[in-house]
N, C-alpha and C positions, 0 to 999 in steps of 0.2 A: 899416411905419413908424408911430411913435407919433402924429405930426401929419398923418394922412392925410386928416382931414376927415370920417370916417365913424365913428359911434359904435357900438360893439359891443353896448352895452346901451341899448335905447331909453329915452328919457326920457318920463315921463307927460305927457300934454297939460295945458296950463294953461287950456285953453278949457272953460268950463262946458259940462256935457252939454245936449244939446238939449231943450227943454221938450216936453210932450205936444202942445201946439198946433203947434209947429214940425214935429214928426214927423208929425202928422195932415195938416199942409199939404204936406209933401214927398210923402207917400203918395198924396194926392189928385192932385198934380201929376204923379206917376209913372204913376198909373193912367189919367189923362186922355191922357198922352202915348202910352202903350201902346194905348189904345183908338182914339186918332186914327190911329196908325200901322196898326193892324189894319183899320180901315175904309178908309183910303187904299190899303193894299196890296190889299185885296179888290176895290176899285173900279178902281184903276189897273193891276192886275196882270192884266187880261183880255187874251186874245190880240189882237193888232193895236193895242195901246195904246201909249202913249209909254213907251219903255224907261228913259229917264232919270227920269221921274216915278215909275215903278214901283220903281226902284232907291232913290230917295230915300224912298219910302214904306216899303220894306223896312228901310232903315237907321233910319227913325223908329220902326218897330216893334221893332227890336232894341235900340235905346237905351232906349226905354220899358220893355222887359222887364228889361233889366239894372238900370235905376234902380228898378224896382218890387221886384225881388229885394233890392237893397241896402237900400231903405227898410224892407222887411218884416223883414230881419235886424236893422236898427237898432231897430225896434219891439220885437222879441223880446228883444234884449239890454238894452234900456232898462227892461224890466219886472223884470229880476232884481235 
């Protein structure tokens, strides 16, 4: 249908690209989140530890890693 609400051709973003300072801040935040998750998973993931806390630490680690990968890709594409 012609008025389905989905555009077959994506429109370019009207937002300005992020500045170097914004990219640096995002990368730092992602790296700190990843490291916090890494240390929390190592500390809370011991046998006999709290399973809920260890699961939350693992989720923090995964989110931090994904965010770090995205910010690294943003930094690479911003340089081009």
